[in-house]
Backbone as CSV, one residue per row, in Angstrom:
resi,resn,N_x,N_y,N_z,CA_x,CA_y,CA_z,C_x,C_y,C_z
1,UNK,31.334,73.283,-2.436,31.509,72.846,-3.825,32.675,71.875,-3.898
2,UNK,32.545,70.822,-4.698,33.604,69.832,-4.852,33.678,69.430,-6.318
3,UNK,34.717,68.684,-6.664,34.864,68.210,-8.023,33.958,67.034,-8.307
4,UNK,33.828,66.702,-9.590,32.952,65.604,-9.988,33.382,64.289,-9.359
5,UNK,34.689,64.083,-9.208,35.176,62.815,-8.660,35.031,62.743,-7.147
6,UNK,34.868,63.891,-6.503,34.771,63.926,-5.046,33.337,63.814,-4.557
7,UNK,32.386,64.282,-5.332,30.981,64.221,-4.934,30.490,62.774,-5.031
8,UNK,29.695,62.298,-4.055,29.256,60.898,-4.073,28.292,60.611,-5.212
9,UNK,28.518,59.482,-5.879,27.669,59.085,-6.996,27.653,57.571,-7.084
10,UNK,26.793,57.060,-7.926,26.708,55.623,-8.146,26.591,55.365,-9.642
11,UNK,27.229,54.289,-10.095,27.148,53.896,-11.499,26.145,52.757,-11.665
12,UNK,25.388,52.821,-12.739,24.460,51.750,-13.091,24.992,51.057,-14.338
13,UNK,25.194,49.746,-14.233,25.681,48.945,-15.353,24.656,47.856,-15.640
14,UNK,23.964,47.966,-16.744,23.008,46.937,-17.129,23.757,45.740,-17.712
15,UNK,23.187,44.537,-17.638,23.860,43.360,-18.193,24.207,43.497,-19.670
16,UNK,23.436,44.292,-20.416,23.701,44.444,-21.849,24.701,45.551,-22.163
17,UNK,25.232,46.202,-21.127,26.231,47.232,-21.348,25.731,48.648,-21.233
18,UNK,24.434,48.868,-21.129,23.904,50.220,-20.936,24.414,50.784,-19.612
19,UNK,24.620,52.107,-19.571,25.296,52.716,-18.439,24.633,54.039,-18.059
20,UNK,24.630,54.329,-16.761,24.206,55.647,-16.272,24.975,55.958,-15.000
21,UNK,25.147,57.246,-14.725,25.745,57.699,-13.479,24.771,58.649,-12.806
22,UNK,24.583,58.483,-11.483,23.660,59.313,-10.715,24.389,59.838,-9.485
23,UNK,24.333,61.141,-9.274,24.901,61.767,-8.077,23.846,61.836,-6.981
24,UNK,24.281,61.632,-5.737,23.352,61.717,-4.621,22.875,63.153,-4.398
25,UNK,23.724,64.115,-4.712,23.303,65.515,-4.615,22.341,65.809,-5.757
26,UNK,21.084,66.066,-5.397,20.067,66.343,-6.396,19.465,65.120,-7.053
27,UNK,19.884,63.901,-6.672,19.465,62.686,-7.394,19.664,62.907,-8.887
28,UNK,20.842,63.407,-9.219,21.109,64.000,-10.520,21.774,62.998,-11.459
29,UNK,21.068,62.601,-12.517,21.650,61.755,-13.557,22.569,62.632,-14.412
30,UNK,23.832,62.244,-14.557,24.762,63.053,-15.342,25.304,62.334,-16.576
31,UNK,25.049,61.041,-16.678,25.574,60.302,-17.820,24.610,59.194,-18.192
32,UNK,24.432,58.997,-19.493,23.622,57.888,-20.006,24.191,57.455,-21.349
33,UNK,24.655,56.205,-21.387,25.117,55.625,-22.638,24.324,54.357,-22.906
34,UNK,23.550,54.345,-23.992,22.818,53.121,-24.344,23.771,51.957,-24.590
35,UNK,23.233,50.753,-24.541,24.034,49.570,-24.834,24.633,49.679,-26.233
36,UNK,25.819,49.167,-26.383,26.545,49.177,-27.652,26.946,50.582,-28.105
37,UNK,26.914,51.553,-27.191,27.269,52.925,-27.550,28.394,53.430,-26.660
38,UNK,29.265,54.246,-27.228,30.309,54.909,-26.450,30.079,56.414,-26.393
39,UNK,28.908,56.853,-26.834,28.577,58.276,-26.888,27.556,58.591,-25.804
40,UNK,27.850,59.558,-24.952,26.921,59.961,-23.905,25.798,60.780,-24.525
41,UNK,24.562,60.442,-24.173,23.408,61.164,-24.722,22.998,62.343,-23.853
42,UNK,23.655,62.535,-22.719,23.383,63.690,-21.866,24.548,64.668,-21.931
43,UNK,24.214,65.945,-21.896,25.201,67.021,-21.883,25.463,67.463,-20.450
44,UNK,26.730,67.644,-20.102,27.115,68.283,-18.847,28.214,69.289,-19.174
45,UNK,28.056,70.500,-18.705,29.046,71.537,-18.975,30.388,71.178,-18.347
46,UNK,31.467,71.535,-19.029,32.794,71.311,-18.462,33.069,72.253,-17.293
47,UNK,32.182,73.228,-17.067,32.303,74.132,-15.925,31.265,73.835,-14.845
48,UNK,30.622,72.691,-14.937,29.593,72.340,-13.953,30.190,72.265,-12.550
49,UNK,29.374,72.626,-11.566,29.769,72.579,-10.164,29.073,71.402,-9.479
50,UNK,29.757,70.803,-8.506,29.257,69.609,-7.832,29.275,69.804,-6.326
51,UNK,28.432,69.035,-5.645,28.385,69.074,-4.195,27.050,69.582,-3.687
52,UNK,26.765,69.320,-2.406,25.510,69.756,-1.803,25.381,71.269,-1.907
53,UNK,24.230,71.703,-2.338,23.990,73.128,-2.499,24.305,73.638,-3.882
54,UNK,24.925,72.792,-4.732,25.225,73.167,-6.122,24.255,72.450,-7.049
55,UNK,23.779,73.159,-8.044,22.978,72.523,-9.080,23.898,72.230,-10.263
56,UNK,24.061,70.953,-10.595,24.943,70.557,-11.683,24.373,71.076,-13.000
57,UNK,25.200,71.752,-13.787,24.747,72.295,-15.064,24.787,71.197,-16.123
58,UNK,23.663,70.610,-16.371,23.543,69.541,-17.346,22.894,68.319,-16.733
59,UNK,22.974,67.195,-17.447,22.359,65.974,-16.958,20.858,66.099,-16.858
60,UNK,20.289,65.607,-15.749,18.833,65.675,-15.541,18.553,66.223,-14.150
61,UNK,18.475,67.540,-14.000,18.052,68.108,-12.720,16.603,67.720,-12.399
62,UNK,16.321,67.566,-11.109,14.962,67.319,-10.624,14.424,68.628,-10.054
63,UNK,13.407,69.168,-10.687,12.801,70.426,-10.234,11.598,70.096,-9.355
64,UNK,11.704,70.346,-8.068,10.653,70.053,-7.094,10.982,70.797,-5.806
65,UNK,10.003,71.318,-5.092,8.558,71.332,-5.344,8.082,72.516,-6.188
66,UNK,8.996,73.018,-7.015,8.609,74.113,-7.907,9.422,74.026,-9.182
67,UNK,8.732,74.196,-10.301,9.414,74.330,-11.580,9.505,75.807,-11.955
68,UNK,10.717,76.246,-12.317,10.907,77.619,-12.770,10.364,78.617,-11.769
69,UNK,9.706,79.661,-12.278,9.136,80.678,-11.393,7.693,80.383,-11.002
70,UNK,7.194,79.177,-11.340,5.774,78.887,-11.189,5.459,78.404,-9.773
71,UNK,5.543,79.317,-8.815,5.262,79.001,-7.428,5.869,80.051,-6.523
72,UNK,5.693,79.893,-5.205,6.090,80.931,-4.258,7.523,80.811,-3.731
73,UNK,8.258,79.744,-4.091,9.601,79.570,-3.525,10.646,79.783,-4.613
74,UNK,11.894,79.384,-4.340,12.998,79.654,-5.247,12.875,78.930,-6.575
75,UNK,13.503,79.514,-7.588,13.495,78.985,-8.949,13.903,77.507,-8.951
76,UNK,13.049,76.649,-9.499,13.269,75.209,-9.648,13.295,74.428,-8.334
77,UNK,12.997,75.079,-7.190,12.863,74.350,-5.938,14.183,73.924,-5.330
78,UNK,14.084,73.131,-4.254,15.267,72.763,-3.479,15.732,71.327,-3.680
79,UNK,14.964,70.493,-4.370,15.342,69.083,-4.514,16.678,68.936,-5.228
80,UNK,16.944,69.771,-6.230,18.182,69.672,-6.995,19.400,70.140,-6.202
81,UNK,19.157,70.805,-5.071,20.242,71.308,-4.227,20.449,70.462,-2.983
82,UNK,19.663,69.404,-2.822,19.652,68.600,-1.600,20.311,67.248,-1.822
83,UNK,20.853,66.677,-0.758,21.430,65.337,-0.840,20.356,64.292,-0.575
84,UNK,20.185,63.376,-1.522,19.222,62.297,-1.427,19.912,61.054,-0.868
85,UNK,19.103,60.104,-0.367,19.631,58.851,0.164,19.230,57.695,-0.744
86,UNK,20.163,56.762,-0.939,19.849,55.582,-1.733,19.028,54.613,-0.894
87,UNK,17.884,54.180,-1.408,17.017,53.256,-0.686,16.816,51.947,-1.448
88,UNK,17.406,51.850,-2.644,17.275,50.605,-3.397,18.197,50.585,-4.592
89,UNK,18.752,49.395,-4.889,19.563,49.198,-6.073,19.453,47.740,-6.470
90,UNK,19.074,47.480,-7.743,18.890,46.113,-8.168,18.943,46.008,-9.686
91,UNK,18.881,44.774,-10.153,18.735,44.499,-11.575,17.288,44.086,-11.818
92,UNK,16.630,44.780,-12.735,15.223,44.516,-12.996,14.933,44.798,-14.461
93,UNK,14.030,44.028,-15.054,13.641,44.202,-16.459,14.862,44.264,-17.368
94,UNK,15.802,43.350,-17.158,17.008,43.216,-17.967,17.918,44.435,-17.883
95,UNK,17.742,45.255,-16.867,18.556,46.453,-16.722,18.950,46.694,-15.277
96,UNK,19.558,47.847,-15.037,19.986,48.233,-13.691,19.135,49.395,-13.213
97,UNK,18.810,49.393,-11.902,17.942,50.428,-11.341,18.471,50.873,-9.988
98,UNK,18.298,52.162,-9.727,18.587,52.716,-8.418,17.402,53.568,-7.995
99,UNK,17.139,53.614,-6.689,16.084,54.472,-6.144,16.695,55.347,-5.067
100,UNK,16.525,56.648,-5.210,16.987,57.629,-4.233,15.787,58.317,-3.603
101,UNK,15.932,58.734,-2.350,14.797,59.321,-1.621,15.190,60.637,-0.959
102,UNK,14.237,61.572,-1.001,14.367,62.853,-0.302,13.131,63.035,0.561
103,UNK,13.332,63.375,1.836,12.216,63.675,2.731,12.428,65.066,3.332
104,UNK,11.369,65.578,3.928,11.434,66.926,4.498,12.398,66.970,5.673
105,UNK,12.980,68.145,5.852,13.885,68.395,6.965,13.496,69.723,7.610
106,UNK,14.143,70.010,8.728,13.912,71.299,9.374,14.221,72.430,8.403
107,UNK,15.278,72.269,7.620,15.665,73.305,6.652,14.649,73.417,5.527
108,UNK,14.210,72.295,4.984,13.255,72.363,3.866,11.928,72.960,4.296
109,UNK,11.525,72.683,5.556,10.245,73.198,6.023,10.263,74.713,6.225
110,UNK,11.467,75.301,6.341,11.549,76.758,6.397,11.181,77.369,5.049
111,UNK,11.474,76.630,3.973,11.164,77.100,2.622,9.787,76.655,2.164
112,UNK,9.450,75.428,2.469,8.186,74.809,2.029,7.662,74.013,3.214
113,UNK,6.697,74.534,3.963,6.370,74.012,5.304,5.497,72.757,5.304
114,UNK,5.965,71.702,4.617,5.177,70.485,4.518,6.067,69.258,4.688
115,UNK,5.447,68.176,5.158,6.109,66.874,5.223,5.828,66.117,3.927
116,UNK,6.851,65.479,3.378,6.700,64.780,2.099,7.769,63.707,1.984
117,UNK,7.581,62.823,1.028,8.604,61.865,0.637,8.653,61.863,-0.886
118,UNK,9.853,61.995,-1.450,10.025,61.967,-2.899,11.035,60.896,-3.261
119,UNK,10.660,59.999,-4.152,11.562,58.956,-4.638,11.880,59.201,-6.108
120,UNK,13.142,59.068,-6.477,13.530,59.108,-7.880,14.112,57.754,-8.242
121,UNK,13.469,57.074,-9.176,13.935,55.785,-9.671,14.563,55.995,-11.045
122,UNK,15.788,55.497,-11.214,16.509,55.598,-12.479,16.782,54.184,-12.969
123,UNK,16.355,53.886,-14.200,16.495,52.543,-14.759,17.106,52.663,-16.153
124,UNK,18.133,51.870,-16.400,18.785,51.877,-17.698,18.860,50.454,-18.229
125,UNK,18.503,50.299,-19.511,18.561,49.001,-20.173,18.497,49.222,-21.675
126,UNK,19.303,48.451,-22.402,19.310,48.527,-23.870,19.478,49.979,-24.322
127,UNK,18.522,50.500,-25.097,18.634,51.863,-25.620,17.794,52.854,-24.840
128,UNK,17.322,52.466,-23.638,16.336,53.280,-22.927,16.806,53.674,-21.535
129,UNK,16.542,54.934,-21.204,16.716,55.462,-19.849,15.348,55.891,-19.340
130,UNK,14.960,55.382,-18.162,13.683,55.731,-17.552,13.939,56.406,-16.218
131,UNK,13.336,57.573,-16.037,13.448,58.315,-14.786,12.045,58.569,-14.257
132,UNK,11.789,58.148,-13.035,10.444,58.265,-12.452,10.499,58.965,-11.112
133,UNK,9.693,60.015,-10.981,9.581,60.777,-9.737,8.255,60.450,-9.073
134,UNK,8.322,60.002,-7.809,7.131,59.685,-7.031,7.104,60.569,-5.800
135,UNK,6.029,61.326,-5.631,5.886,62.230,-4.488,4.710,61.768,-3.637
136,UNK,4.945,61.627,-2.331,3.901,61.216,-1.393,3.701,62.317,-0.363
137,UNK,2.444,62.672,-0.126,2.122,63.657,0.907,2.050,62.966,2.257
138,UNK,3.033,63.238,3.111,3.024,62.696,4.473,2.641,63.762,5.496
139,UNK,2.140,64.896,5.009,1.740,65.999,5.877,0.266,65.861,6.256
140,UNK,-0.155,66.365,7.400,-1.576,66.300,7.774,-2.458,67.236,6.974
141,UNK,-1.852,68.111,6.152,-2.632,69.037,5.331,-2.349,68.779,3.866
142,UNK,-3.206,69.251,2.953,-2.935,69.107,1.520,-1.649,69.830,1.125
143,UNK,-0.977,69.311,0.092,0.190,69.988,-0.458,-0.031,70.234,-1.943
144,UNK,0.600,71.274,-2.444,0.499,71.631,-3.853,1.897,71.948,-4.366
145,UNK,2.210,71.496,-5.574,3.546,71.729,-6.107,3.536,71.665,-7.636
146,UNK,4.573,72.254,-8.230,4.889,72.047,-9.637,6.213,71.291,-9.688
147,UNK,6.500,70.652,-10.823,7.700,69.828,-10.886,8.087,69.590,-12.336
148,UNK,9.338,69.164,-12.513,9.809,68.805,-13.853,11.044,67.929,-13.756
149,UNK,11.228,67.088,-14.761,12.506,66.445,-15.032,13.111,67.226,-16.197
150,UNK,14.348,67.690,-16.039,14.915,68.771,-16.855,16.145,68.284,-17.647
151,UNK,16.010,67.256,-18.505,17.201,66.710,-19.155,17.843,67.662,-20.153
152,UNK,19.177,67.713,-20.088,19.994,68.385,-21.100,20.507,67.284,-22.034
153,UNK,19.997,67.241,-23.246,20.433,66.219,-24.186,21.618,66.730,-25.001
154,UNK,22.623,65.866,-25.153,23.766,66.234,-25.981,23.402,66.092,-27.450
155,UNK,23.682,67.132,-28.230,23.484,67.096,-29.678,24.766,67.574,-30.352
156,UNK,24.994,67.108,-31.568,26.197,67.514,-32.291,26.111,68.971,-32.708
157,UNK,24.918,69.414,-33.115,24.724,70.801,-33.534,23.269,71.180,-33.262
158,UNK,23.057,72.017,-32.240,21.685,72.390,-31.877,20.957,73.053,-33.041
159,UNK,21.685,73.806,-33.861,21.035,74.531,-34.960,20.617,73.607,-36.102
160,UNK,21.038,72.348,-36.036,20.600,71.351,-37.007,19.653,70.341,-36.367
161,UNK,19.126,70.702,-35.197,18.281,69.806,-34.411,16.850,70.345,-34.367
162,UNK,15.871,69.457,-34.402,14.462,69.860,-34.314,13.734,69.009,-33.286
163,UNK,12.659,69.592,-32.734,11.736,68.865,-31.866,10.451,68.665,-32.650
164,UNK,9.949,67.453,-32.670,8.766,67.157,-33.490,7.656,66.548,-32.647
165,UNK,6.423,66.990,-32.921,5.253,66.423,-32.258,4.444,67.404,-31.451
166,UNK,4.744,68.709,-31.531,4.069,69.696,-30.691,3.066,70.555,-31.457
167,UNK,2.789,70.209,-32.685,1.834,70.996,-33.476,0.466,71.034,-32.810
168,UNK,-0.149,72.215,-32.799,-1.481,72.381,-32.233,-1.499,72.652,-30.750
169,UNK,-0.346,72.598,-30.107,-0.287,72.824,-28.657,-0.161,74.317,-28.345
170,UNK,-0.805,74.739,-27.292,-0.648,76.099,-26.782,0.665,76.172,-26.020
171,UNK,1.388,77.285,-26.138,2.636,77.397,-25.393,2.836,78.799,-24.841
172,UNK,3.549,78.833,-23.738,3.965,80.079,-23.106,5.377,80.386,-23.542
173,UNK,5.592,81.576,-24.089,6.906,81.950,-24.596,7.585,82.884,-23.604
174,UNK,8.614,82.372,-22.910,9.321,83.178,-21.931,10.116,84.312,-22.542
175,UNK,10.325,84.285,-23.847,11.060,85.350,-24.522,10.139,86.434,-25.066
176,UNK,8.848,86.227,-24.905,7.867,87.240,-25.347,6.940,87.593,-24.186
177,UNK,7.576,87.930,-23.047,6.864,88.393,-21.858,5.843,87.392,-21.343
178,UNK,6.084,86.106,-21.565,5.168,85.081,-21.093,3.874,85.003,-21.877
179,UNK,3.846,85.604,-23.055,2.657,85.527,-23.899,2.394,84.106,-24.354
180,UNK,1.130,83.817,-24.661,0.751,82.471,-25.090,0.368,82.464,-26.559
181,UNK,0.793,81.393,-27.236,0.606,81.272,-28.676,0.287,79.819,-29.001
182,UNK,-0.164,79.568,-30.226,-0.447,78.217,-30.684,0.647,77.756,-31.631
183,UNK,1.157,76.558,-31.409,2.166,75.993,-32.296,1.500,75.517,-33.574
184,UNK,1.956,76.042,-34.685,1.356,75.710,-35.983,2.098,74.556,-36.640
185,UNK,3.417,74.616,-36.637,4.219,73.614,-37.331,4.563,72.447,-36.413
186,UNK,4.654,71.267,-37.008,5.000,70.083,-36.235,6.492,70.029,-35.940
187,UNK,7.290,70.762,-36.706,8.731,70.770,-36.536,9.161,72.079,-35.899
188,UNK,9.820,71.988,-34.746,10.323,73.165,-34.044,11.841,73.187,-34.171
189,UNK,12.405,74.122,-34.950,13.866,74.197,-35.050,14.463,74.886,-33.833
190,UNK,15.671,74.502,-33.480,16.400,75.149,-32.391,17.386,76.127,-33.044
191,UNK,16.992,77.373,-33.135,17.767,78.366,-33.884,18.539,79.323,-32.980
192,UNK,18.465,79.116,-31.687,19.118,79.993,-30.726,18.365,79.909,-29.411
193,UNK,18.355,81.014,-28.678,17.686,81.052,-27.384,16.205,80.710,-27.543
194,UNK,15.744,79.739,-26.776,14.332,79.358,-26.784,13.937,78.990,-25.361
195,UNK,12.726,79.397,-24.960,12.256,79.171,-23.590,10.738,79.061,-23.635
196,UNK,10.239,77.845,-23.846,8.806,77.633,-24.042,8.268,76.525,-23.153
197,UNK,7.077,76.745,-22.627,6.324,75.714,-21.922,5.117,75.375,-22.785
198,UNK,5.081,74.157,-23.299,3.957,73.690,-24.125,2.970,72.950,-23.234
199,UNK,1.693,73.311,-23.355,0.652,72.735,-22.511,-0.066,71.590,-23.224
200,UNK,-0.552,70.630,-22.424,-1.370,69.515,-22.923,-0.719,68.872,-24.139
201,UNK,0.519,68.450,-23.978,1.287,67.926,-25.104,1.121,66.417,-25.256
202,UNK,1.393,65.902,-26.463,1.366,64.450,-26.653,2.368,63.763,-25.727
203,UNK,2.117,62.515,-25.425,3.002,61.795,-24.507,4.273,61.296,-25.181
204,UNK,4.334,61.377,-26.518,5.549,60.986,-27.233,5.917,62.080,-28.226
205,UNK,7.140,62.576,-28.129,7.668,63.504,-29.119,9.074,63.038,-29.473
206,UNK,9.696,63.709,-30.452,11.017,63.291,-30.899,11.980,64.468,-30.941
207,UNK,13.226,64.193,-30.596,14.327,65.132,-30.784,15.157,64.565,-31.931
208,UNK,15.159,65.295,-33.055,15.777,64.769,-34.262,17.031,65.547,-34.649
209,UNK,18.093,64.792,-34.899,19.312,65.309,-35.492,19.448,64.719,-36.894
210,UNK,20.377,65.236,-37.693,20.494,64.707,-39.061,20.727,63.209,-39.135
211,UNK,21.449,62.649,-38.134,21.814,61.235,-38.240,21.284,60.356,-37.117
212,UNK,20.435,60.930,-36.241,19.898,60.109,-35.161,18.667,60.786,-34.561
213,UNK,17.880,59.981,-33.853,16.635,60.465,-33.247,16.544,59.956,-31.817
214,UNK,16.008,60.808,-30.949,15.734,60.424,-29.567,14.230,60.471,-29.363
215,UNK,13.656,59.333,-28.969,12.230,59.259,-28.674,12.030,59.594,-27.206
216,UNK,11.170,60.574,-26.925,10.976,61.051,-25.556,9.513,60.864,-25.174
217,UNK,9.280,60.006,-24.208,7.920,59.689,-23.756,7.743,60.174,-22.323
218,UNK,6.555,60.667,-22.019,6.259,61.082,-20.652,4.944,60.461,-20.188
219,UNK,4.844,60.283,-18.874,3.615,59.778,-18.255,3.393,60.581,-16.981
220,UNK,2.183,61.074,-16.806,1.858,61.829,-15.602,2.224,63.294,-15.669
221,UNK,3.020,63.673,-16.647,3.397,65.067,-16.859,2.587,65.625,-18.032
222,UNK,1.769,66.661,-17.842,0.984,67.193,-18.957,1.754,68.126,-19.873
223,UNK,2.845,68.745,-19.378,3.543,69.758,-20.157,4.892,69.275,-20.685
224,UNK,5.348,69.950,-21.745,6.688,69.752,-22.289,7.370,71.107,-22.367
225,UNK,8.588,71.182,-21.867,9.373,72.418,-21.895,10.519,72.241,-22.878
226,UNK,10.735,73.244,-23.722,11.870,73.237,-24.649,12.718,74.465,-24.329
227,UNK,14.024,74.225,-24.069,14.901,75.329,-23.655,16.299,75.179,-24.215
228,UNK,16.831,76.287,-24.680,18.240,76.418,-25.014,18.632,77.839,-24.638
229,UNK,19.770,78.038,-23.952,20.098,79.368,-23.451,20.584,80.339,-24.498
230,UNK,20.939,79.846,-25.685,21.511,80.721,-26.689,22.918,81.160,-26.305
231,UNK,23.595,81.825,-27.223,24.985,82.227,-26.990,25.116,83.182,-25.817
232,UNK,24.184,84.128,-25.692,24.255,85.073,-24.579,24.037,84.357,-23.258
233,UNK,23.191,83.349,-23.259,22.902,82.615,-22.033,24.092,81.837,-21.503
234,UNK,24.917,81.294,-22.383,26.104,80.595,-21.900,27.204,81.578,-21.500
235,UNK,27.301,82.689,-22.201,28.334,83.674,-21.862,28.113,84.297,-20.490
236,UNK,26.863,84.422,-20.083,26.546,85.140,-18.846,26.335,84.218,-17.651
237,UNK,26.532,82.914,-17.803,26.409,81.968,-16.699,27.767,81.354,-16.405
238,UNK,28.197,81.444,-15.154,29.535,80.998,-14.783,29.717,79.491,-14.945
239,UNK,28.621,78.714,-14.871,28.745,77.266,-14.967,28.482,76.744,-16.377
240,UNK,28.540,77.629,-17.371,28.556,77.259,-18.779,29.866,77.735,-19.378
241,UNK,30.358,77.065,-20.407,31.470,77.558,-21.213,30.910,78.138,-22.506
242,UNK,31.586,79.138,-23.035,31.145,79.761,-24.279,30.996,78.705,-25.370
243,UNK,29.901,78.798,-26.098,29.668,77.900,-27.221,28.969,76.607,-26.877
244,UNK,28.783,76.324,-25.581,28.165,75.039,-25.227,26.689,74.968,-25.613
245,UNK,26.061,76.132,-25.872,24.665,76.112,-26.314,24.491,75.359,-27.631
246,UNK,25.560,75.197,-28.383,25.486,74.491,-29.661,25.421,72.982,-29.495
247,UNK,25.655,72.498,-28.280,25.724,71.049,-28.066,24.709,70.543,-27.057
248,UNK,23.641,71.295,-26.810,22.618,70.856,-25.868,21.251,71.380,-26.257
249,UNK,20.254,70.582,-25.956,18.847,70.988,-26.053,18.119,70.343,-24.884
250,UNK,17.358,71.146,-24.150,16.542,70.613,-23.057,15.128,70.352,-23.560
251,UNK,14.657,69.135,-23.396,13.264,68.768,-23.679,12.757,68.106,-22.404
252,UNK,11.915,68.820,-21.677,11.594,68.472,-20.299,10.140,68.019,-20.140
253,UNK,9.930,67.098,-19.228,8.583,66.699,-18.823,8.225,67.483,-17.578
254,UNK,7.072,68.175,-17.589,6.748,69.081,-16.486,5.267,69.013,-16.131
255,UNK,4.979,69.398,-14.898,3.604,69.615,-14.463,3.564,71.020,-13.874
256,UNK,2.840,71.905,-14.575,2.840,73.325,-14.248,1.432,73.867,-14.059
257,UNK,0.549,73.571,-15.002,-0.782,74.187,-14.979,-1.863,73.140,-15.200
258,UNK,-2.635,72.823,-14.164,-2.542,73.339,-12.800,-1.473,72.600,-12.010
259,UNK,-1.071,73.133,-10.850,-0.149,72.397,-9.980,-0.794,71.107,-9.492
260,UNK,0.044,70.186,-9.055,-0.449,68.955,-8.431,-0.984,69.293,-7.041
261,UNK,-2.123,68.735,-6.708,-2.705,68.879,-5.374,-2.861,67.488,-4.777
262,UNK,-2.212,67.240,-3.644,-2.277,65.937,-2.990,-2.874,66.063,-1.598
263,UNK,-3.864,65.249,-1.316,-4.379,65.134,0.032,-3.427,64.266,0.868
264,UNK,-3.609,64.265,2.166,-2.761,63.481,3.065,-2.748,62.011,2.639
265,UNK,-1.562,61.458,2.469,-1.420,60.057,2.100,-1.483,59.787,0.616
266,UNK,-1.837,60.787,-0.197,-1.922,60.574,-1.633,-0.540,60.629,-2.278
267,UNK,-0.465,60.064,-3.484,0.798,59.932,-4.193,0.631,60.376,-5.641
268,UNK,1.665,61.005,-6.156,1.700,61.404,-7.572,2.948,60.808,-8.204
269,UNK,2.825,60.336,-9.448,3.954,59.739,-10.161,4.096,60.397,-11.527
270,UNK,5.303,60.818,-11.864,5.622,61.355,-13.177,6.847,60.657,-13.714
271,UNK,6.793,60.274,-14.997,7.850,59.459,-15.600,8.276,60.039,-16.948
272,UNK,9.575,59.979,-17.226,10.083,60.326,-18.541,10.928,59.153,-19.029
273,UNK,10.649,58.720,-20.260,11.324,57.566,-20.855,12.015,58.037,-22.132
274,UNK,13.319,57.845,-22.203,14.113,58.315,-23.331,14.736,57.127,-24.039
275,UNK,14.496,57.012,-25.343,14.984,55.891,-26.105,15.793,56.389,-27.302
276,UNK,17.043,55.932,-27.402,17.902,56.314,-28.509,17.561,55.475,-29.728
277,UNK,17.216,56.131,-30.807,16.910,55.465,-32.064,17.958,55.881,-33.087
278,UNK,19.024,55.118,-33.178,20.102,55.473,-34.085,21.112,56.390,-33.420
């Protein structure tokens, strides 16, 4: 474990002033400020841990080759605990982009016995942050996995924040023994601990605060996850500080049901695009 300043990272500076920071451990985006803004739109706990083998509490963890408990290996997989390599950095589409890569190792094959290549591309420009995960099967046999991009968005007051656009979707409620229910209302308030996987969701939803809105678009991911740990969840986790649940909401792009199945040489791409509106 090391401090934030000691762990290797790279800064992205777009010509228009948009900014992002990405750590090589976990290919983890920890900061995003749109152009003309001095406010970070991502939450990171002041007790977050850094370094290889640590999952940073906040930012955008990469969950691969497993999201949550949905698979045979450890919770959220090993990608967020692994050191990625930078394979590209450039200015493109009026913004700044970095590409990090993770491939199988002797250690990873002990947990998940397959050869693979995973690229995470992070692009920042104007009011938009784009994160794209590309997985290629380089194994001689088929591979199957679940995955998610798990952003922690900073909000001024979670209890005054809503998620909009999920009406009519079926969801799994982790707080009700994994039971499944239908979302009736288009507005989902964040009133405390929430842990839901929404299936077959629209590709665009919104995270709304009283004075600003975040437009969240996904491509290639069929599911949307909404999570907040609640007060008990921050009190019982060493890498959270008490009360931080009031300043974060996770709205995640995920592929859970069914898992992705790739034949040898096939590729899967999942993208999440976040745009600050106000």
